[in-house]
N, C-alpha and C positions, 0 to 999 in steps of 0.2 A: 475779416473781422466784422461781426454783425453790429450794425449801427444801434445805439440805444434808442428805444421807443421815446419820442419826444414827450407824448402824454404822460407816460410812467415817469419820465425825467421830472415833469411839473408835479406830479403826485408826490415823488420823493422829497422834492425841494420844500412843497407846503408842508409835508408832514414833518420835516426837520424844523421848519419856521413854528409850526404849531406845538412842538414838543414841550418847551418851558411851560405853556398854559396848562397842558395835561398833566405835567407833574404837580401844579398846583391844585388842580382838580383833584387828582388821585389823593393827594396828601390831605385835602379838606375831608373827602369821603372816609378816608382811612381813620381820620381823627374822631368821626362822629358815625360809627356804625349802628345800623339798625336791624333788628331782627326781622323774621319773615312777616310780612303783612303788617310791619310796623314802620315802614321806610318812608314816613311822612315828610321828614327834613330833607331826605335824600330826593324825593320826588319833586319837591318845591325846588331844590337846588338845580336839578336836571331841567326842568320847565323853564326856570330863568335863563340858563345858558341856551337852550334850544330856541327860545322866544328871541333872545338876542341875535341869534343867527337868521331869524326870520323864517324859521320853519313853521308849518301849520301843526298845531297840537290837537289830535283827534280826541274827541269826547268818548271815553271808555266806561264810565260809570263804574270806575274802580277807585277805592281810596287810596291806593298806593300804585305806583308803576306809572309809564308814560309811554305814549305812541305818538310819534311825530313823522311829518312827511315833507320830502323835498321833491319838487317836481323838477324835471329837466326841462331844456329849451326845445326839445322835440319829443313826439310821442315814442312810446317804446314800452317795455315790459315793466312789471312792478316787482321789485326786488326788496326783501326784507333782510334786515340785520338785526340780530338779538343780542342784548347783554342782559345778564341776572344782576341784581343789585343789592341783595340782602347779605347780611353778616352772620356770625355764628355766635354762640353763647360759650365763649371762650375767654380766658383771661389773658391778655397779651403779655408776652415776656421777650419782646424782641430788644428792647432798650433803644429803639429808634427814637428821634427827636419829634416825630410826628406820629408817636404811638397813639393807640386808642385813648380817648379821654372819657370814655363811657366805661366804668367798671363792668367787667363781666362779659363784654362783647368786643368782638375783634373781626376785622376781614381777614380771616385766615385761609380764605380759598380764593382770593384774588378777584372778587367781584367788583372791587373799587377800581381794579386796573382795567377790568373789562368795561366798566361805564365809561372811564376816562379815554379809553380807545375807541370806543363806538362814538362818543362826543367828538373826539378828534377827527374820526372818519366823516362825521356830519360836517365839520368845519372845512375840511379839505374839499368835499363834494359840493358844498355851497359855493366855494370859490372857482369851482370848475363846472358850475351849472351849466354854461354855455356849450360845454362839451358832452353833456349828459342826455342820453335818450331815456325817456321813461320816468318812473317814479321810484324814490328810495323810501322805505318805511322803517323806521328805527323803532325797535321794541326794547323798552327798558322794563324788563320783567321782574316782578317781586316774587318772594317765596320760592326760590328754587330749592332751598335747603330743607323744606319741610313738606311731607306728604299732604295732598297728592301733587303739588307742585303748582306755581303760578301759571304755567303754560296752559293748564286747563281752562282757567278763567279767561285768559287772554284771547284763546281760540274761540270759545263760547260767544264772546263779546265782539267778534269779528275782526281780530287783529291780522287774520290772514286772508280776509276776503279780498279777492281780485290779485292776491300774490302769485307769482310765477315761480319764484325760487327763494330760498332763505340761506343766509350765510351765518355761520357762527364760529367762535373760537373760545378757547380756554386756555389760560396761562399754565405752564408745565414747568415744574421745579427740576425736571429729569433732563430737560433739554436746555442746551447752552443758549444764552441770549444771542439773537441774531439768527435763529434757526426757526423753522416751523416743523411740526410732524403731522403726516398724514396717514390715515388708516383706511384701507379699502374695505367696504362692506361693513360687518358688525364691529363696532368700535367699544360701545359700552353695554352693559348686560341688561337684561330684563330684570326687574326687581319686584319681589312680593314681600312686603312686610306684614307680619302677622303675628298676633298674640295668641297664647295658649293658657287656658286655666285648667289645672288639675284639681279636680273636686274629689276629696277623700272624706273620712270621718275622724273627728277629732276625739282625743281621749287624754287621760294622764299620762304622764311620761313613764310611770311605773306599771301600767297596764296596756302594752302595745297590742296585746291579742284582742283588745276591744276596739281598736282603730283600724283606720286605712290611712296610712302615713302619707299624706300629701308630698312631703318632702322626698321621702324615698321614692315614690313612684315618679315624681319629677326628675330625679336623678336618672332614673331609667330612661325617661323619655329623651333627656338631653344626650345620653349615650347613644339611644338607638337612632335618633335623627342623624348623628354622624355615620352611622352604618348604611344610610340612604346613599350618601356620598360614595362611600368606599365600597359598598357591595350591590348597590341597586341601580347605579348609573354607570354608563360607558366611562371608563376611566380616561378616554381620549377627549371626553366633552367636558369644558370648563364649568364646574358647577361648585357652590358653596352653600352651606347652610349654617348659620350662626345665631347662637343664642346670647343676645347682648345684654340682657338683664333678667334677673331672677329675684323673685321675692315671696316671702311666705313665712308664717310662723309669728308667735307673739311672745313666747317665754321658753325659757331653756327646759321647763319641766311640763310643757304642754304639746302634744303632738298636733301638728298642724292639720286642718282640715282642708286648706286651699293654698295652692301656689300658682303665681303668676309668672309667665315667661314672655319676654319680648324678643321676637325673632325676626330673621330676615333670610331669603332664599334668593340666590342669584345665579343666572346662567346665560350662556352665550349660544344655547341651542334653542331655537323656535319651538320644536317639538317638545324639548324637555319643559320648556316655559309653561307650556299647556298642560302637561301631565304631572308636573311637580306638586302642585297644590293638592290633588287628589291623593298622591303617594304619602304626602306628609299627614293628610287628614287620616287615612288608612292606618299608618305607622302609630300616630298618638292614640288613636282611639284603641287599637290593638293592645299596646303597652297598658293603657289605664285599665281596660277592661280585664286583662290578665292579673291585674292586681286588686281588682275589686273596686276600682275608682272610676270616676266618670271624666269627660273632657270636654271643653268648649274651645272652638278655634274661631277667631275672627280675623278676617283680612282688613288690615288697617289702609293699606295702600298698595297699588302696583304701578309699576313704570314699564313702558314697552322698551325693547331693545333699540339701541341708537345705532342705525344703520345709514352709512354714508353714501351719497350718490357719487358714482365713479366719475361722471362728466364734471361735477362741481370739484372733486378732488383734482381733476386735470387742470381745471381752470386755476385752483390755488398754486398747483406746481408750476404751471406755465408763467403766471404772473409773478411770483416770488422768484423764480429762477430768472426771468428777464430783469427784475429789479437789482437782486442781490447775488445772483449766481446759483448754478444747479447744485452745488455743494452744500448749500444751506437748507435744502430739503430733506428731511430726514423721515424715516419710518416710525410712526407712533405705535406703541404697544397697546394691544387690546387690554380692556379693564373689565373687572367685574363690578366696578362701581356704576352707580345709576346717575342719570342725568335727563331732566324732563325736556330739553331740546329735542329729544327723541319723539315728542309728541308732535311738534311741528313738522318733523320729516315723516311722519305718518299722513300728512295731508298735502305737502309739497315737496318736491325734490330740493336737496341742499346737502350740506355737510358741515360738520364741525372740525376745526384744525386745531392743533396744539400750538401754542405760542411759547417759545423757549424764553424762560426768566432765570435760569441757573447762572450763578456767578460766584465760584467758591471765594473769589478775592473779597466780596463784601458779606460773605456768609449766607447767600442765597441758594442754600441747599437742602433746606428742611421741607418735608412732605406738606401737602395740603392738610389743612385742619390741625396743623401743629401751632402751638402757643408762640413757637419761635419762627413762624413762617416769614421769610422775607423774600422779596422778588426784585430783581433787577429792573428798574423803571424803563430802561431803555427798550425793553421789549414792547412798550406801547407804541413806539415810532414805527417799529417793524409791523405791528399788528394794524396799525392805521393805514400804513402804506400798501399793505396786503389787501385790506377790506375795500379800500377806495379803488385801487387797481382792479380788483376782481369785479366789482360793481360796473366799472367803465368798460372792462373787456366783455362782460355778459351782455351789457346793453348794447354794445357794438354788434354783437354776434345775433341778437334777437330782437333788434329794432324793427317796428313794423313799417 
């Protein structure tokens, strides 16, 4: 029988000891959610807790978000851990006693859990500083939910300067609490968010022959965009084009001269990610031209594909397996969702794991971004143990 790693035993013990504080942190953040780039109180709260731990707060010249550092007792690599901190414009309908107190705002994607988990990880590693080689940099990133994503600014301001690797996690309501999910290679899609304006010619509803009906043309555009997926791309390649919003027209007896569409295109193919924007432009332009209309296309934002580093995944697997058993490590499904953690992975190796928070007994089964999203808070304990253990193992393997 394999003897338990004494350092990992310490990590698990400290993570359990710190769990009650995590619950308080998480519930405070959950009750006072703030939208992207408006996380002022969240930032103040996190800085206060990080300073209480004695961590150095780096000056980032950002109105929201925090970057803090913990130096180990010995020289070694610089490792980053990232948490997002923003909430969503959703009315909460969970009925929880600590539900959002801010009307129309909710932590419906688990960023409050992420922040409490990473803060808990900082607490554990601070107590094990004498065992740590190197430096741990904690990134509490704003604006993950809105394009182009807060990672862009964090990177521009030097959050990754000198960093050798980065670790991240995201709660997953599809995985049972007490498990983690890993995905090799591409895990989340490249994303291109774009707007289309169909420009026609207005007229009275009784004289359609004098118009170029922008609503009719826009309808044809929507239909033809779906044919890109069904007829112009390899059916074995995951790709989706969605028109999420369409608006146009002013009155029932007026033929609209303009219709605006808000769209997104996503794929897990690097080659298709490069060719898809041009294919969309060609398709939209052709449809509009055939109807005597014009078109304008504006790319609002784009996100790279999230590609996990295999060696980092092996670290996650080995550490979590040693702590809680190999049966607790699952394979996470690939997703056509976007995540700006991918921008960090373009700069340094690392990986994002999925943290199980599903528990039917308490109703923790609803998907991300649901107004009834509930998570089993015990997931924070497992996430804290995993992140702290992974940092210590990586530092041990890469100490100078």
